[in-house]
PLY file of the C-alpha trace (Angstrom):
ply
format ascii 1.0
element vertex 153
property float x
property float y
property float z
element edge 152
property int vertex1
property int vertex2
end_header
-0.21 40.24 -11.67
1.85 37.73 -9.71
4.35 35.47 -11.32
3.38 31.84 -11.76
5.75 28.96 -12.42
5.18 25.60 -13.88
6.42 22.67 -11.79
8.56 20.43 -14.03
11.00 17.56 -13.67
14.68 18.55 -13.77
16.42 18.60 -17.12
17.86 15.15 -18.13
21.40 15.95 -16.92
20.17 17.21 -13.55
17.76 14.34 -13.11
20.34 11.62 -13.80
20.70 10.43 -10.13
16.92 10.01 -9.80
14.89 6.99 -10.68
11.54 6.43 -12.30
8.57 4.74 -10.54
6.88 2.02 -12.58
3.37 0.71 -11.90
2.92 -3.09 -11.92
2.61 -4.65 -15.38
-1.00 -4.61 -16.59
-2.00 -1.61 -14.49
-4.48 0.80 -16.19
-2.29 3.79 -16.72
-5.33 6.11 -16.41
-5.38 5.66 -12.63
-6.83 9.12 -12.04
-9.47 11.00 -13.93
-8.81 14.39 -15.61
-8.70 17.41 -13.42
-12.21 18.58 -12.55
-13.46 15.18 -11.57
-13.07 13.81 -8.12
-11.02 10.64 -7.89
-12.28 7.60 -6.04
-10.71 7.41 -2.64
-8.36 4.40 -2.95
-4.85 3.46 -2.51
-2.79 3.45 -5.76
-0.66 0.34 -6.68
2.79 -0.15 -5.35
5.36 1.23 -7.76
8.90 -0.09 -8.34
11.65 2.47 -8.47
14.14 1.74 -11.27
17.63 3.15 -12.22
18.14 5.74 -9.48
17.27 7.35 -6.19
13.98 8.59 -4.70
12.99 12.22 -5.65
10.52 14.60 -4.07
8.70 14.96 -7.34
9.02 11.42 -8.75
8.80 10.62 -12.47
6.62 7.63 -13.27
5.01 5.74 -16.09
1.47 6.38 -15.00
1.45 10.19 -15.56
0.80 10.96 -11.92
2.08 13.86 -9.88
3.86 11.63 -7.36
4.97 13.84 -4.42
7.03 12.76 -1.45
5.72 13.45 2.08
8.15 16.42 2.16
6.78 18.00 -0.99
3.11 17.22 -0.07
3.67 19.17 3.24
5.28 22.09 1.32
2.30 22.19 -1.08
-0.22 22.03 1.84
1.43 24.84 3.75
1.54 27.07 0.70
-1.63 26.47 -1.17
-4.55 28.95 -1.01
-7.76 27.96 0.85
-9.48 28.07 -2.49
-7.17 25.47 -3.99
-9.01 22.20 -4.02
-6.55 19.19 -3.96
-6.93 15.55 -3.48
-4.05 13.31 -2.27
-4.02 9.60 -3.02
-1.53 7.42 -1.26
0.98 5.31 -3.10
4.02 3.21 -1.99
7.23 3.14 -3.99
9.76 0.43 -3.41
13.36 0.52 -4.64
15.56 -2.35 -5.74
16.90 -2.90 -2.27
13.35 -3.20 -0.80
13.19 0.27 0.83
9.55 1.48 0.86
8.55 5.15 0.82
5.16 6.78 1.05
4.20 8.99 -1.94
1.12 10.92 -2.66
-0.46 11.49 -6.07
-1.70 15.09 -6.31
-4.93 15.38 -8.08
-7.09 18.45 -8.87
-10.76 17.56 -8.33
-11.94 20.97 -9.47
-11.12 23.05 -12.58
-10.93 26.77 -12.47
-11.47 29.19 -15.33
-7.76 30.27 -15.12
-7.20 30.29 -18.95
-8.07 33.27 -21.06
-9.63 31.26 -24.01
-9.38 34.17 -26.49
-5.69 34.91 -25.90
-4.52 31.32 -25.51
-3.67 28.78 -28.18
-6.10 25.91 -27.89
-6.47 22.87 -30.16
-9.72 21.11 -29.36
-9.72 20.51 -25.60
-5.92 20.86 -25.37
-4.36 24.07 -24.15
-1.26 24.39 -26.27
-0.13 27.79 -24.97
-2.02 29.18 -22.02
-2.48 32.84 -21.29
-3.96 33.14 -17.73
-6.95 35.20 -16.79
-5.43 37.55 -14.14
-8.69 37.76 -12.08
-9.26 34.07 -11.95
-5.66 33.17 -11.21
-5.37 35.68 -8.36
-7.37 33.57 -6.06
-5.08 30.56 -6.46
-1.60 29.60 -5.54
-1.74 26.02 -7.05
-3.64 24.97 -10.11
-3.54 22.98 -13.26
-4.94 23.59 -16.74
-8.65 22.66 -17.06
-9.39 19.07 -18.03
-5.72 18.24 -17.62
-4.64 14.63 -17.30
-0.90 15.11 -17.46
1.72 16.62 -15.22
0.93 20.32 -15.80
0.89 22.17 -12.40
1.38 25.79 -11.63
0 1
1 2
2 3
3 4
4 5
5 6
6 7
7 8
8 9
9 10
10 11
11 12
12 13
13 14
14 15
15 16
16 17
17 18
18 19
19 20
20 21
21 22
22 23
23 24
24 25
25 26
26 27
27 28
28 29
29 30
30 31
31 32
32 33
33 34
34 35
35 36
36 37
37 38
38 39
39 40
40 41
41 42
42 43
43 44
44 45
45 46
46 47
47 48
48 49
49 50
50 51
51 52
52 53
53 54
54 55
55 56
56 57
57 58
58 59
59 60
60 61
61 62
62 63
63 64
64 65
65 66
66 67
67 68
68 69
69 70
70 71
71 72
72 73
73 74
74 75
75 76
76 77
77 78
78 79
79 80
80 81
81 82
82 83
83 84
84 85
85 86
86 87
87 88
88 89
89 90
90 91
91 92
92 93
93 94
94 95
95 96
96 97
97 98
98 99
99 100
100 101
101 102
102 103
103 104
104 105
105 106
106 107
107 108
108 109
109 110
110 111
111 112
112 113
113 114
114 115
115 116
116 117
117 118
118 119
119 120
120 121
121 122
122 123
123 124
124 125
125 126
126 127
127 128
128 129
129 130
130 131
131 132
132 133
133 134
134 135
135 136
136 137
137 138
138 139
139 140
140 141
141 142
142 143
143 144
144 145
145 146
146 147
147 148
148 149
149 150
150 151
151 152
C-alpha cells in the first residue's frame, strides 16, 4: 500500500508570517456543501487577509480549502483521473489592497476509502480513519466521506 499524507496548515510557530482570510461579515459560513454533493458554480465572496502574508494553502474563517493558483496547478498535475474535484474562484485582498486569485477545492464525489469496521466512527464523523487499501489505490487526492472541514489526503 502506498503512503498517504494529510494536508494540514503549518504548526503555529511556522505559520506565524501568514495571514488568515476572513469572509465579509454576515456571510453564511457554510459556503460549500459536504463532500459528495456538487457545489453550485458561483464565485465565492471576496475575503480580507488579516495579520500576515498570503500563503499557498490559506487559513480562513469559512472552513474552505483555499488554494493559491500555484497550489491548484500542483494539485491538477498530480491528481488521478479518477479524482473528482471542483474549483470555485475566490479573491483575497490584503490590507494594502493587493488582490490575489484563490480557488476553493471541493470534492463533489465521495469514495468508499474508509474501512468502516477498522476505523473509529462516531455517528457520521470519522474520528480515526483506517483506509481501505483497494479503494484508496485508485486515488491520489481525496477527503473523508461527507466531510465539511479541511481534511484532505
